[in-house]
Structure formats: structure tokens, C-alpha cells
C-alpha atoms as a printed R data frame, in Angstrom:
    type eleno elety resid chain resno       x       y       z
1   ATOM     1    CA   MET     A     1   1.454  42.998 -39.720
2   ATOM     2    CA   ASP     A     2   2.520  39.537 -40.000
3   ATOM     3    CA   GLU     A     3  -0.600  37.593 -41.029
4   ATOM     4    CA   ASP     A     4  -0.153  35.548 -38.415
5   ATOM     5    CA   ILE     A     5  -0.476  37.655 -36.003
6   ATOM     6    CA   SER     A     6  -3.195  40.007 -36.595
7   ATOM     7    CA   MET     A     7  -5.648  42.298 -34.123
8   ATOM     8    CA   ALA     A     8  -6.965  38.575 -34.014
9   ATOM     9    CA   ASN     A     9  -4.948  36.709 -32.475
10  ATOM    10    CA   LEU     A    10  -3.687  39.496 -30.145
11  ATOM    11    CA   LYS     A    11  -6.900  39.677 -28.771
12  ATOM    12    CA   SER     A    12  -7.985  35.906 -28.469
13  ATOM    13    CA   ILE     A    13  -4.682  35.259 -26.252
14  ATOM    14    CA   ASP     A    14  -6.084  37.763 -23.957
15  ATOM    15    CA   THR     A    15  -8.952  35.184 -23.513
16  ATOM    16    CA   GLY     A    16  -7.351  32.818 -22.886
17  ATOM    17    CA   VAL     A    17  -5.533  31.034 -19.580
18  ATOM    18    CA   GLU     A    18  -2.182  32.118 -18.652
19  ATOM    19    CA   LEU     A    19   0.199  29.165 -17.324
20  ATOM    20    CA   THR     A    20   2.378  31.212 -15.031
21  ATOM    21    CA   LYS     A    21   6.159  30.245 -14.643
22  ATOM    22    CA   GLU     A    22   5.043  28.332 -11.011
23  ATOM    23    CA   SER     A    23   2.475  26.742 -12.580
24  ATOM    24    CA   LEU     A    24   4.202  24.986 -14.939
25  ATOM    25    CA   GLU     A    25   7.167  24.415 -12.442
26  ATOM    26    CA   ASP     A    26   4.307  22.558 -10.336
27  ATOM    27    CA   LEU     A    27   3.056  20.952 -13.825
28  ATOM    28    CA   LYS     A    28   6.844  19.733 -14.161
29  ATOM    29    CA   ASN     A    29   7.348  18.016 -10.671
30  ATOM    30    CA   PHE     A    30   4.348  16.559 -10.454
31  ATOM    31    CA   ILE     A    31   4.724  14.578 -14.136
32  ATOM    32    CA   SER     A    32   8.490  14.234 -12.783
33  ATOM    33    CA   ARG     A    33   7.265  12.116  -9.512
34  ATOM    34    CA   ILE     A    34   4.384  10.649 -10.806
35  ATOM    35    CA   TYR     A    35   5.493   8.794 -13.689
36  ATOM    36    CA   LEU     A    36   8.654   7.087 -11.535
37  ATOM    37    CA   ASN     A    37   5.860   5.787  -9.550
38  ATOM    38    CA   ASP     A    38   4.098   3.096 -11.217
39  ATOM    39    CA   ASP     A    39   2.123   2.468  -8.489
40  ATOM    40    CA   LEU     A    40   1.369   6.515  -7.991
41  ATOM    41    CA   CYS     A    41   0.477   6.414 -11.888
42  ATOM    42    CA   GLU     A    42  -1.741   3.960 -11.861
43  ATOM    43    CA   SER     A    43  -3.537   5.124  -9.017
44  ATOM    44    CA   LEU     A    44  -3.913   8.036 -10.620
45  ATOM    45    CA   ASN     A    45  -5.610   6.168 -13.592
46  ATOM    46    CA   HIS     A    46  -8.356   4.259 -11.518
47  ATOM    47    CA   LEU     A    47  -8.677   7.476  -9.728
48  ATOM    48    CA   LEU     A    48  -9.604   9.582 -13.095
49  ATOM    49    CA   GLU     A    49 -12.222   5.756 -14.721
50  ATOM    50    CA   SER     A    50 -13.799   6.917 -10.919
51  ATOM    51    CA   ARG     A    51 -14.001  10.132 -12.043
52  ATOM    52    CA   PHE     A    52 -15.267   9.420 -15.921
53  ATOM    53    CA   LEU     A    53 -17.817   7.678 -14.758
54  ATOM    54    CA   PHE     A    54 -18.997   9.375 -11.519
55  ATOM    55    CA   ASN     A    55 -17.271  12.670 -11.359
56  ATOM    56    CA   CYS     A    56 -17.100  14.199  -7.588
57  ATOM    57    CA   PHE     A    57 -15.177  16.952  -8.124
58  ATOM    58    CA   MET     A    58 -16.269  20.681  -6.863
59  ATOM    59    CA   THR     A    59 -14.682  23.950  -5.748
60  ATOM    60    CA   ASN     A    60 -14.684  24.588  -1.959
61  ATOM    61    CA   SER     A    61 -17.013  27.600  -2.452
62  ATOM    62    CA   TYR     A    62 -19.988  24.829  -4.498
63  ATOM    63    CA   TYR     A    63 -19.541  22.160  -1.304
64  ATOM    64    CA   GLU     A    64 -19.875  25.444   1.201
65  ATOM    65    CA   TYR     A    65 -23.203  26.686  -0.306
66  ATOM    66    CA   HIS     A    66 -24.672  24.469  -2.205
67  ATOM    67    CA   TYR     A    67 -23.561  20.794  -2.281
68  ATOM    68    CA   LYS     A    68 -23.708  20.643   2.016
69  ATOM    69    CA   TYR     A    69 -26.997  22.176   2.160
70  ATOM    70    CA   ASP     A    70 -28.198  20.390  -1.368
71  ATOM    71    CA   ARG     A    71 -27.263  17.219   0.455
72  ATOM    72    CA   THR     A    72 -28.873  17.721   3.926
73  ATOM    73    CA   GLU     A    73 -32.121  17.801   2.452
74  ATOM    74    CA   MET     A    74 -32.185  14.709   0.114
75  ATOM    75    CA   PRO     A    75 -34.556  12.648   1.264
76  ATOM    76    CA   GLU     A    76 -33.817   9.095   1.671
77  ATOM    77    CA   TRP     A    77 -36.028   7.936  -0.793
78  ATOM    78    CA   LEU     A    78 -33.877   9.670  -3.273
79  ATOM    79    CA   LYS     A    79 -31.000   8.497  -2.553
80  ATOM    80    CA   GLU     A    80 -32.162   5.080  -2.826
81  ATOM    81    CA   LYS     A    81 -33.636   6.112  -5.533
82  ATOM    82    CA   MET     A    82 -30.641   7.484  -7.909
83  ATOM    83    CA   PHE     A    83 -29.113   4.705  -7.167
84  ATOM    84    CA   TYR     A    84 -31.421   2.081  -8.045
85  ATOM    85    CA   GLU     A    85 -30.722   4.435 -11.590
86  ATOM    86    CA   ASN     A    86 -27.563   4.130 -11.900
87  ATOM    87    CA   ARG     A    87 -26.516   1.507  -9.996
88  ATOM    88    CA   TYR     A    88 -23.243  -0.393 -12.771
89  ATOM    89    CA   ARG     A    89 -22.367   3.785 -12.521
90  ATOM    90    CA   TYR     A    90 -21.955   3.876  -8.718
91  ATOM    91    CA   GLN     A    91 -19.890   0.436  -8.376
92  ATOM    92    CA   THR     A    92 -17.877   0.376 -10.576
93  ATOM    93    CA   ALA     A    93 -17.333   4.081 -10.196
94  ATOM    94    CA   PHE     A    94 -16.518   3.168  -6.258
95  ATOM    95    CA   VAL     A    95 -14.742  -0.243  -7.299
96  ATOM    96    CA   SER     A    96 -12.490   1.592  -9.631
97  ATOM    97    CA   ALA     A    97 -11.322   4.289  -6.701
98  ATOM    98    CA   PHE     A    98 -10.767   1.485  -4.530
99  ATOM    99    CA   LYS     A    99  -8.462  -0.493  -6.638
100 ATOM   100    CA   GLY     A   100  -6.959   2.815  -6.407
101 ATOM   101    CA   ILE     A   101  -6.425   2.883  -3.111
102 ATOM   102    CA   GLU     A   102  -4.662  -1.419  -4.000
103 ATOM   103    CA   SER     A   103  -2.830   0.310  -6.417
104 ATOM   104    CA   PHE     A   104  -1.465   2.947  -3.838
105 ATOM   105    CA   PHE     A   105  -0.494   0.635  -0.915
106 ATOM   106    CA   ARG     A   106   1.102  -1.769  -3.782
107 ATOM   107    CA   VAL     A   107  -1.204  -4.590  -3.465
108 ATOM   108    CA   ASN     A   108  -3.935  -7.071  -5.415
109 ATOM   109    CA   ASP     A   109  -6.236  -7.478  -2.583
110 ATOM   110    CA   PHE     A   110  -6.151  -6.917   1.565
111 ATOM   111    CA   ARG     A   111  -8.342  -8.452   3.930
112 ATOM   112    CA   LYS     A   112  -9.842  -6.294   7.316
113 ATOM   113    CA   HIS     A   113  -6.590  -8.255   9.199
114 ATOM   114    CA   GLU     A   114  -3.891  -7.132   6.972
115 ATOM   115    CA   ILE     A   115  -4.761  -3.361   6.874
116 ATOM   116    CA   GLU     A   116  -2.137  -2.443   9.085
117 ATOM   117    CA   LYS     A   117   0.670  -3.746   7.655
118 ATOM   118    CA   LEU     A   118  -0.611  -2.120   4.123
119 ATOM   119    CA   PHE     A   119   0.906   0.955   5.907
120 ATOM   120    CA   ASN     A   120   3.807  -1.230   5.908
121 ATOM   121    CA   ASN     A   121   4.723  -1.010   2.607
122 ATOM   122    CA   ILE     A   122   5.007   3.421   1.781
123 ATOM   123    CA   ASP     A   123   6.994   5.284   3.121
124 ATOM   124    CA   TYR     A   124   4.943   9.197   2.622
125 ATOM   125    CA   ASN     A   125   5.294  11.581   5.147
126 ATOM   126    CA   ASP     A   126   2.280  11.776   6.889
127 ATOM   127    CA   ILE     A   127   0.557   8.572   5.634
128 ATOM   128    CA   SER     A   128  -0.265   5.710   8.675
129 ATOM   129    CA   PHE     A   129  -2.634   3.731  10.099
130 ATOM   130    CA   ASP     A   130  -4.076   6.470  12.585
131 ATOM   131    CA   THR     A   131  -3.994   9.561  10.839
132 ATOM   132    CA   VAL     A   132  -6.802  11.306  10.995
133 ATOM   133    CA   TYR     A   133  -9.127  12.017   8.112
134 ATOM   134    CA   LYS     A   134 -11.850  14.177   7.875
135 ATOM   135    CA   ARG     A   135 -14.829  13.344   5.930
136 ATOM   136    CA   ARG     A   136 -17.064  15.399   3.704
137 ATOM   137    CA   PHE     A   137 -19.303  13.317   2.289
138 ATOM   138    CA   GLU     A   138 -20.101  10.145   4.457
139 ATOM   139    CA   ILE     A   139 -20.912  12.492   6.786
140 ATOM   140    CA   PHE     A   140 -24.527  13.287   4.830
141 ATOM   141    CA   SER     A   141 -25.230   9.432   5.549
142 ATOM   142    CA   GLY     A   142 -24.638   9.440   9.238
143 ATOM   143    CA   GLU     A   143 -21.014   8.583   9.513
144 ATOM   144    CA   THR     A   144 -18.772  10.597  12.859
145 ATOM   145    CA   GLU     A   145 -17.158  13.204  10.312
146 ATOM   146    CA   GLU     A   146 -13.084  12.267  11.619
147 ATOM   147    CA   VAL     A   147 -11.821   9.048  11.156
148 ATOM   148    CA   ARG     A   148  -8.629   7.827  11.045
149 ATOM   149    CA   TYR     A   149  -6.893   6.426   7.872
150 ATOM   150    CA   GLY     A   150  -7.188   1.950   8.856
151 ATOM   151    CA   GLU     A   151 -10.495   3.369   9.851
152 ATOM   152    CA   LEU     A   152 -11.211   4.123   6.753
153 ATOM   153    CA   LEU     A   153 -10.277   1.662   5.243
154 ATOM   154    CA   VAL     A   154 -12.200  -0.976   6.704
155 ATOM   155    CA   HIS     A   155 -15.043   0.585   6.170
156 ATOM   156    CA   PHE     A   156 -14.509   1.144   2.578
157 ATOM   157    CA   LEU     A   157 -13.463  -3.227   1.766
158 ATOM   158    CA   LYS     A   158 -16.236  -3.981   3.421
159 ATOM   159    CA   LEU     A   159 -18.405  -1.581   0.996
160 ATOM   160    CA   ARG     A   160 -16.066  -3.041  -1.824
161 ATOM   161    CA   ASN     A   161 -16.951  -6.656  -1.069
162 ATOM   162    CA   ALA     A   162 -20.137  -5.854  -0.902
163 ATOM   163    CA   VAL     A   163 -20.845  -5.251  -4.087
164 ATOM   164    CA   ALA     A   164 -17.963  -6.533  -5.810
165 ATOM   165    CA   ALA     A   165 -17.072  -9.797  -3.957
166 ATOM   166    CA   HIS     A   166 -20.485 -11.328  -3.002
167 ATOM   167    CA   HIS     A   167 -22.344  -9.980  -6.008
168 ATOM   168    CA   ASN     A   168 -24.302  -7.226  -3.669
169 ATOM   169    CA   LYS     A   169 -27.446  -9.894  -3.638
170 ATOM   170    CA   LYS     A   170 -30.475  -8.762  -3.051
171 ATOM   171    CA   PRO     A   171 -31.672  -6.679  -0.831
172 ATOM   172    CA   PRO     A   172 -28.337  -4.569  -1.892
173 ATOM   173    CA   VAL     A   173 -26.107  -2.801  -0.104
174 ATOM   174    CA   ILE     A   174 -26.262   0.929  -1.771
175 ATOM   175    CA   ILE     A   175 -24.040   2.747  -2.571
176 ATOM   176    CA   THR     A   176 -24.922   6.495  -2.643
177 ATOM   177    CA   GLU     A   177 -23.029   9.227  -3.995
178 ATOM   178    CA   ASP     A   178 -21.231   9.923  -0.233
179 ATOM   179    CA   ASN     A   179 -19.702   7.119  -0.379
180 ATOM   180    CA   ILE     A   180 -18.046   7.284  -3.698
181 ATOM   181    CA   CYS     A   181 -17.204  10.844  -3.313
182 ATOM   182    CA   GLU     A   182 -15.339   9.838  -0.149
183 ATOM   183    CA   ILE     A   183 -13.334   7.124  -1.588
184 ATOM   184    CA   GLN     A   184 -12.091   9.536  -3.977
185 ATOM   185    CA   ASN     A   185 -11.310  12.333  -1.741
186 ATOM   186    CA   PHE     A   186  -9.414   9.964   0.061
187 ATOM   187    CA   LEU     A   187  -7.876   8.664  -2.702
188 ATOM   188    CA   VAL     A   188  -6.718  12.436  -4.097
189 ATOM   189    CA   GLU     A   189  -5.403  12.614  -0.449
190 ATOM   190    CA   LEU     A   190  -3.529  10.040  -0.204
191 ATOM   191    CA   ILE     A   191  -2.040  10.617  -3.643
192 ATOM   192    CA   SER     A   192  -1.496  14.558  -3.071
193 ATOM   193    CA   LYS     A   193   0.584  13.329   0.388
194 ATOM   194    CA   ALA     A   194   2.574  11.055  -1.189
195 ATOM   195    CA   LEU     A   195   3.569  13.629  -4.117
196 ATOM   196    CA   THR     A   196   4.648  15.992  -1.540
197 ATOM   197    CA   SER     A   197   6.414  14.191   0.738
């Protein structure tokens, strides 16, 4: 038997991850669509930076059977304590994801009265001011489950302005894990819809 193809090497192949032809085709399509669109590429980079600082990715099974129960039981004092212990990371992760949204809409900044016009900058299916978004994380902070995209942008803009544009004076606006996870989840939804439209 050839030195390069030993039984140990063959056994190690069995323990690896197999990429199916369909997965490779999806990857090819994803890369070609992202690579050709500077705004989507920049949005994705901001999302990755936000997740580097605070990663909110979780499988649906973890969310359904663990996270939502643990989060419901978490007292407010503990959320506040976590913020003060991680203030820089939380705020920077939130602002980075917000910059991803700005990149997605092809703007450097926007104000509340300009939000409806943002949707004119893009041409993707199922992305409009009135598209309904289902919150998964901020519901634990008392926010409504369903919200229109435009209203969600107003909400995120208020938080961004508090933590970034106005130095987040005392007492600070507390950015929670819920806020970070929600803005990351929303940005993933926008990018996913753009890639499939």
C-alpha cells in the first residue's frame, strides 16, 4: 500500500466532515453573490466582527430547549451586572452590527425620518418597510414579538445613538445580550434574503 494512503489515513477520512455536491454548489453560489456585491460583503464583515466580539449564534434546538427558558428566568439585576462587566464588548458588538445594517442599505448614517427612504436604496424581494420581522431575543426584555422592519430600524437607531453618538452618559442605556442577539439575527435575515432574491 502507498505510504500516503495508509489504513490510518483512510480511517481519518471517515471522521471528517463530508461536503456534499449540493453544499459545494451552495457555497459557490454564496461566494459569487457576496463577492460581486460590495455592500453585502461589507455587511457580512460587520456581522462577523460583531459576532467575534459577542457571538449569538445558536442552533434552533438549543434556543428552544435551553436558552429561552434560561433567559426567561434571568433576573434584571443579573442582566445589568453582565452589561457592566462587558460594557465595551456589548456596545462595540451592537454598533458593529448596526454598521452592517447601514452598509446593507448603502448609507453611512441615517436619521429616523429617513428610514422609509432606505428601502428605496435596495431591490431585494421581501425586504420593505412593512415586512414583518419576528423577534427571537428582545422578547425576553419585554419587546413585542412581531415588528415591521422599519419600526425595528427605529428601535436599533435609538439604541445606537445612545451608545455611540452621545457617549452613553450616566445612567447609561444598557445594551443587553438580547439587543445584540436581535440585531445580529436581523442582519442575518437581511443578508440571507438578499442572497436568495
